[in-house]
MDAnalysis code that builds the backbone (N, CA, C; Angstrom):
import MDAnalysis as mda
import numpy as np

u = mda.Universe.empty(288, n_residues=96, atom_resindex=np.repeat(np.arange(96), 3), trajectory=True)
u.add_TopologyAttr("name", ["N", "CA", "C"] * 96)
u.add_TopologyAttr("resid", np.arange(1, 97))
u.add_TopologyAttr("resname", ["MET", "GLU", "LYS", "LEU", "ASN", "VAL", "GLU", "LEU", "ASN", "ASN", "GLY", "LYS", "GLY", "GLU", "VAL", "GLN", "LEU", "TRP", "LEU", "GLY", "ASP", "GLU", "LYS", "VAL", "GLY", "PHE", "MET", "GLU", "ILE", "ALA", "VAL", "ASN", "GLY", "GLU", "ARG", "LEU", "THR", "VAL", "TYR", "HIS", "THR", "GLU", "VAL", "ASP", "LYS", "ALA", "HIS", "GLY", "GLY", "LYS", "GLY", "TYR", "GLY", "LYS", "LEU", "LEU", "ILE", "GLY", "LYS", "LEU", "VAL", "ASP", "TYR", "ALA", "ARG", "GLU", "ASN", "ASP", "LEU", "LYS", "ILE", "SER", "PRO", "LEU", "CYS", "PRO", "TYR", "VAL", "ARG", "GLY", "GLN", "ILE", "ASN", "LYS", "HIS", "PRO", "GLU", "LEU", "TYR", "ALA", "ASP", "VAL", "VAL", "PHE", "LYS", "LYS"])
u.atoms.positions = np.array([
    [21.007, -2.677, -2.803],
    [20.008, -3.536, -3.375],
    [18.624, -2.956, -3.104],
    [17.757, -3.053, -4.109],
    [16.405, -2.534, -3.979],
    [15.525, -3.475, -3.162],
    [14.636, -2.860, -2.399],
    [13.625, -3.615, -1.664],
    [12.283, -2.981, -1.985],
    [11.335, -3.798, -2.393],
    [9.988, -3.335, -2.695],
    [9.013, -3.958, -1.723],
    [8.078, -3.151, -1.220],
    [7.054, -3.698, -0.348],
    [5.764, -2.898, -0.475],
    [4.677, -3.514, -0.033],
    [3.367, -2.867, -0.017],
    [2.981, -2.671, 1.439],
    [2.657, -1.440, 1.789],
    [2.219, -1.095, 3.140],
    [0.782, -0.597, 3.050],
    [-0.133, -1.301, 3.685],
    [-1.546, -0.896, 3.703],
    [-2.036, -0.805, 5.134],
    [-2.861, 0.211, 5.393],
    [-3.501, 0.370, 6.691],
    [-4.928, 0.844, 6.424],
    [-5.898, 0.028, 6.774],
    [-7.305, 0.345, 6.533],
    [-7.579, 0.627, 5.058],
    [-6.928, -0.119, 4.178],
    [-7.186, -0.018, 2.751],
    [-6.425, 1.057, 2.022],
    [-5.643, 1.874, 2.722],
    [-4.861, 2.934, 2.078],
    [-3.386, 2.722, 2.383],
    [-2.538, 3.102, 1.430],
    [-1.122, 2.933, 1.692],
    [-0.250, 3.206, 0.484],
    [0.859, 2.475, 0.434],
    [1.874, 2.709, -0.591],
    [2.518, 1.407, -1.041],
    [2.947, 1.430, -2.285],
    [3.965, 0.504, -2.760],
    [5.254, 1.291, -2.592],
    [6.238, 0.721, -1.916],
    [7.454, 1.473, -1.578],
    [8.695, 0.823, -2.182],
    [9.625, 1.683, -2.595],
    [10.922, 1.244, -3.086],
    [11.991, 1.817, -2.172],
    [12.791, 0.913, -1.602],
    [13.852, 1.297, -0.667],
    [15.215, 0.924, -1.235],
    [16.176, 1.792, -1.052],
    [17.587, 1.495, -1.287],
    [18.261, 1.602, 0.064],
    [18.556, 0.459, 0.646],
    [19.065, 0.457, 2.014],
    [18.012, 1.019, 2.946],
    [18.362, 2.071, 3.700],
    [17.441, 2.697, 4.645],
    [16.706, 3.899, 4.056],
    [16.889, 4.156, 2.761],
    [16.307, 5.335, 2.127],
    [15.135, 4.943, 1.220],
    [13.960, 5.528, 1.488],
    [12.823, 5.322, 0.598],
    [13.004, 6.273, -0.577],
    [13.175, 5.707, -1.776],
    [13.474, 6.528, -2.954],
    [12.308, 6.609, -3.930],
    [11.255, 5.832, -3.683],
    [10.097, 5.898, -4.559],
    [8.881, 5.285, -3.902],
    [7.707, 5.701, -4.388],
    [6.475, 5.158, -3.832],
    [5.328, 5.376, -4.804],
    [4.271, 4.605, -4.588],
    [2.984, 4.784, -5.269],
    [1.931, 4.901, -4.182],
    [1.088, 5.920, -4.266],
    [-0.036, 6.044, -3.349],
    [-1.163, 5.179, -3.881],
    [-1.677, 4.278, -3.026],
    [-2.700, 3.337, -3.464],
    [-3.810, 3.228, -2.425],
    [-4.929, 2.672, -2.873],
    [-6.026, 2.319, -1.973],
    [-6.669, 1.047, -2.505],
    [-7.103, 0.203, -1.600],
    [-7.800, -1.030, -1.962],
    [-9.201, -0.953, -1.391],
    [-10.176, -1.124, -2.284],
    [-11.574, -1.121, -1.887],
    [-12.241, -2.288, -2.605],
    [-12.593, -3.312, -1.850],
    [-13.153, -4.516, -2.464],
    [-12.102, -5.181, -3.346],
    [-12.452, -5.368, -4.602],
    [-11.526, -6.002, -5.544],
    [-10.781, -4.987, -6.394],
    [-10.892, -3.706, -6.061],
    [-10.257, -2.662, -6.855],
    [-9.062, -2.066, -6.122],
    [-7.937, -1.976, -6.828],
    [-6.722, -1.340, -6.321],
    [-6.527, -0.062, -7.130],
    [-6.729, 1.073, -6.501],
    [-6.602, 2.363, -7.181],
    [-5.206, 2.927, -6.940],
    [-4.586, 3.383, -8.027],
    [-3.259, 4.009, -7.956],
    [-3.447, 5.497, -8.222],
    [-3.052, 6.332, -7.257],
    [-3.260, 7.767, -7.361],
    [-2.028, 8.527, -7.843],
    [-0.871, 8.096, -7.421],
    [0.328, 8.896, -7.667],
    [1.562, 7.994, -7.607],
    [2.510, 8.257, -8.481],
    [3.811, 7.578, -8.454],
    [4.890, 8.638, -8.380],
    [5.878, 8.375, -7.524],
    [6.967, 9.345, -7.387],
    [8.272, 8.622, -7.092],
    [9.328, 9.057, -7.802],
    [10.688, 8.584, -7.546],
    [11.537, 9.832, -7.304],
    [12.373, 9.800, -6.262],
    [13.244, 10.941, -5.975],
    [14.024, 11.338, -7.221],
    [14.123, 12.647, -7.440],
    [14.818, 13.159, -8.629],
    [16.234, 12.627, -8.743],
    [16.899, 12.452, -7.632],
    [18.281, 11.954, -7.641],
    [18.364, 10.536, -8.191],
    [17.246, 9.824, -8.228],
    [17.228, 8.436, -8.687],
    [16.425, 8.261, -9.974],
    [16.091, 9.374, -10.606],
    [15.326, 9.319, -11.842],
    [16.122, 8.687, -12.976],
    [15.412, 8.096, -13.922],
    [16.037, 7.510, -15.101],
    [16.704, 6.163, -14.879],
    [16.460, 5.551, -13.731],
    [17.092, 4.267, -13.405],
    [16.121, 3.096, -13.508],
    [14.906, 3.352, -13.993],
    [13.922, 2.284, -14.130],
    [13.160, 1.963, -12.862],
    [13.257, 2.824, -11.854],
    [12.599, 2.537, -10.588],
    [11.080, 2.624, -10.691],
    [10.562, 3.482, -11.555],
    [9.120, 3.536, -11.767],
    [8.586, 2.203, -12.267],
    [9.322, 1.582, -13.163],
    [8.910, 0.276, -13.688],
    [9.003, -0.799, -12.611],
    [9.962, -0.699, -11.710],
    [10.024, -1.649, -10.593],
    [8.790, -1.505, -9.702],
    [8.375, -0.265, -9.467],
    [7.183, -0.033, -8.660],
    [5.944, -0.617, -9.340],
    [5.821, -0.411, -10.642],
    [4.683, -0.987, -11.367],
    [4.725, -2.506, -11.291],
    [5.904, -3.084, -11.427],
    [6.029, -4.535, -11.330],
    [5.525, -5.057, -9.997],
    [5.891, -4.382, -8.913],
    [5.429, -4.798, -7.586],
    [3.923, -4.611, -7.453],
    [3.408, -3.496, -7.973],
    [1.973, -3.228, -7.951],
    [1.205, -4.344, -8.662],
    [1.649, -4.719, -9.842],
    [0.981, -5.748, -10.633],
    [1.086, -7.108, -9.943],
    [2.257, -7.418, -9.404],
    [2.402, -8.681, -8.663],
    [1.434, -8.735, -7.491],
    [1.330, -7.638, -6.755],
    [0.427, -7.579, -5.604],
    [-1.024, -7.759, -6.058],
    [-1.394, -7.093, -7.146],
    [-2.757, -7.221, -7.664],
    [-3.049, -8.668, -8.049],
    [-2.126, -9.311, -8.734],
    [-2.342, -10.703, -9.148],
    [-2.428, -11.641, -7.947],
    [-1.559, -11.453, -6.988],
    [-1.535, -12.323, -5.805],
    [-2.807, -12.197, -4.966],
    [-3.461, -11.039, -5.046],
    [-4.625, -10.772, -4.203],
    [-5.929, -10.650, -5.001],
    [-5.914, -11.089, -6.255],
    [-7.109, -11.057, -7.113],
    [-7.746, -9.673, -7.163],
    [-6.901, -8.653, -7.374],
    [-7.367, -7.275, -7.464],
    [-7.263, -6.781, -8.900],
    [-8.075, -5.783, -9.225],
    [-8.025, -5.124, -10.526],
    [-7.560, -3.690, -10.312],
    [-6.602, -3.257, -11.114],
    [-5.973, -1.947, -10.962],
    [-6.787, -0.885, -11.694],
    [-7.085, 0.188, -10.975],
    [-7.713, 1.376, -11.537],
    [-6.637, 2.470, -11.549],
    [-6.032, 2.745, -12.711],
    [-4.871, 3.640, -12.774],
    [-5.237, 5.118, -12.930],
    [-5.466, 5.810, -11.825],
    [-5.699, 7.255, -11.890],
    [-4.390, 8.015, -12.075],
    [-3.286, 7.405, -11.693],
    [-1.957, 7.997, -11.848],
    [-1.601, 8.049, -13.341],
    [-1.227, 9.215, -13.862],
    [-0.887, 9.324, -15.282],
    [0.277, 8.420, -15.711],
    [1.270, 8.244, -14.856],
    [2.408, 7.388, -15.210],
    [1.959, 5.940, -15.375],
    [1.209, 5.436, -14.419],
    [0.748, 4.048, -14.481],
    [-0.194, 3.873, -15.667],
    [-1.127, 4.805, -15.847],
    [-2.059, 4.735, -16.977],
    [-1.290, 4.725, -18.303],
    [-0.247, 5.536, -18.403],
    [0.563, 5.581, -19.612],
    [1.274, 4.265, -19.886],
    [1.825, 3.652, -18.858],
    [2.521, 2.378, -19.030],
    [1.539, 1.270, -19.416],
    [0.357, 1.282, -18.821],
    [-0.654, 0.281, -19.164],
    [-1.100, 0.460, -20.614],
    [-1.292, 1.698, -21.044],
    [-1.691, 1.954, -22.429],
    [-0.582, 1.600, -23.412],
    [0.655, 1.792, -22.996],
    [1.807, 1.500, -23.863],
    [2.050, -0.004, -23.999],
    [1.764, -0.756, -22.953],
    [2.022, -2.204, -22.933],
    [0.774, -2.971, -22.464],
    [-0.341, -2.856, -23.176],
    [-1.579, -3.485, -22.696],
    [-1.479, -4.996, -22.546],
    [-0.643, -5.630, -23.343],
    [-0.508, -7.089, -23.265],
    [0.090, -7.542, -21.940],
    [0.854, -6.693, -21.290],
    [1.477, -7.050, -20.011],
    [0.516, -6.946, -18.831],
    [-0.520, -6.128, -18.992],
    [-1.365, -5.787, -17.853],
    [-2.846, -6.109, -18.039],
    [-3.222, -6.672, -19.163],
    [-4.635, -6.881, -19.484],
    [-5.392, -7.643, -18.399],
    [-4.743, -8.594, -17.763],
    [-5.424, -9.422, -16.767],
    [-5.669, -8.716, -15.434],
    [-5.022, -7.576, -15.199],
    [-5.170, -6.907, -13.906],
    [-5.764, -5.504, -13.983],
    [-6.145, -5.061, -15.175],
    [-6.705, -3.718, -15.312],
    [-8.206, -3.757, -15.106],
    [-8.704, -2.835, -14.289],
    [-10.138, -2.715, -14.034],
    [-10.816, -2.235, -15.309],
    [-11.836, -2.965, -15.721],
    [-12.638, -2.590, -16.900],
    [-13.979, -2.047, -16.412],
    [-14.345, -0.889, -16.876],
    [-15.609, -0.253, -16.471],
    [-16.790, -0.952, -17.086],
])
């Protein structure tokens, strides 16, 4: 069973995806004020194609909504998903 969590220390950290005791995916993030910046998303190659990237985005968006944060997607994967499905993320995307 998948477990998703957000680990932050001094505003920097990860959204993590665990399968049992194995971390199989993560997003590098930072929180500064009301902005949540996503730098990088990675899922282990052995677990690719299983929708785990979308699970990570789901957790990221839930965390942003729960904490009144706006996502700044520097990560190409996250930026691509937001551009592909703007209706799903409009309320949490940082607008310049």
